[in-house]
PALORO-325272 format. One record per residue: z, y, x of N, C-alpha, C in turn. Coordinates in steps of 0.1 Angstrom, whole numbers, plus 5000, padded with zeros to 4 digits. Atoms other than C-alpha are relative to their C-alpha. Layout:
ZYXZYXZYX ...
END
This chain:
501450034999685743193023499749855001 500150144999686142823034501149924993 498850065006689342753016500849905010 499350074989690842623048501550034998 498649984998694542573052500450015014 499649974986696142703084501449975002 498650014995699342603102500050015015 499949994985700542653137501449965004 498850034993703242553160499950055014 500149934987703842783191498450035001 501449954998700242803204498949894995 500950095006698742503186499750044985 500549965013696642593156499349894993 500650115007695542363128499450064988 500649965012693042403101499649884992 500550105009692142183072499350034989 500649985012689942173043499549884993 500350135008688641923017498749955005 501450064996685041883032500349905012 499850104990684441603056499750065014 500449954988682941823082500550165000 499749855000683942183094498750064997 501149925004681842443080499350065013 500749984987679142523107500450145006 499649884992680142893115501550005003 498649985000683942823113500450005014 499550004986684542743150499650145007 500349884993682643053162500850124994 499249905007684543273137501450005005 498650024994687843133150500150055014 500049974986686943173186499750155002 500149854999685743533180501150064997 498749935003688943623164501049985010 499249994990690943493191499850085012 500449924988688943663218500350154997 499749865004689443993199501450035003 498749984996693143953205500549955014 499950054987692743833241500649875001 499550144999693543473234498749915002 501050094998691343183242500449854998 499650155001691142803236500149945014 499850054987692542623265499149885003 500950114998689942403281500749865001 499550145000692442113286500249964987 499750055014693342113250498750014991 501350005006689942213237500050014984 500149995015688842193200499949864995 500250145004689441863184499949994985 500250025014688141763150500549864996 499550135005689941483131499449984986 500450045013688241313102501149964990 499050025011690041273068500649865002 499550155000690340883075500949995012 499250014989692140953108501450064997 498749965001695841003112500150145005 500049884994696341373117501150015011 499249994987698041473150500050145005 500049874994699141803163501450005008 498849994991701741883191500949895003 499450124996702541533199500649934987 499650065011703441443163498849944992 501150065008701341213140500649994985 499650025014701441213102499549874995 500350135003701540853092500349984985 499749995016701140853053500750134997 499149885004703941083043501150025010 499050004990706041033074499550055014 500349954987706041213108500449905009 499550104988706240993140499450075013 500649974986705541043177498649955001 501450064998701941013187500149895011 500250104991700840733207500150055016 499949944986700440963238501450035003 498649984996704041063236500849885002 499450134998705240713232499749955014 500450054986703240613263500850085011 499249914990704840913282501449965001 498650055000708340783272500049875008 500050134992707440443285500050035015 500249964986706340593318501350055006 498949944997709440793320501249905002 499150105000711640493313499949915013 500250074988710040313343500550075011 499649924988710740593366501650034999 498549975001714440623353500949945010 499250064989715740393380500150085012 499949914988715040663406501250095000 498749915000718140843395499650165000 500549865000716141163389500350074989 499449925012717741433368499050054992 501149945008714441573356499549884990 500550115009713341233342501149964989 499050015010716741193325500050094989 500049885010716441533309498949994991 501150025009713041463296500249894990 499850105010714041143281501050044990 499049945010717041313264499150094990 500849915009714541573250499349924990 500750075009712341303236500949924990 499050075009715441113223500350104988 499549915011716541433203498650024991 501449985008712741483191500049884990 500050115009712941123178501150014989 499149995011716141183159499850114990 500449905010714841483143499049944990 501050055008712041283129500549894990 499450105009714341023113500450044987 
END
C-alpha cells in the first residue's frame, strides 16, 4: 500500500519509504496492528521520524554513508562509564567490555 520497507531488531521497528514524509494514516495503522497483538509503543522510546537528509539511527547504531557506527548517544554513554571505571565496579567493567565487543563487530 505505501511501499514501505520494514526491518526490526528485537523490539525496535524501522520503516522507510521513498517519500519525504510518512503517509498520514501510516502511524495509526501500525499502532492499531500492534494493539491487536497486545503490543504498544513504549512511551520512553516513542515514535521517531527521521528525514532522508538525517543519518539513520536505530538500536544505538547509526548508518554513516555506507558504514555502521555507534550513535552519539552510545559514545557518550561509553565516556560516562570510562569516568566511572576508577570505582573498581564490576558492572561498569562488564558494560565497557560489552561496548568494546560491539565496536569490534562494526569494524
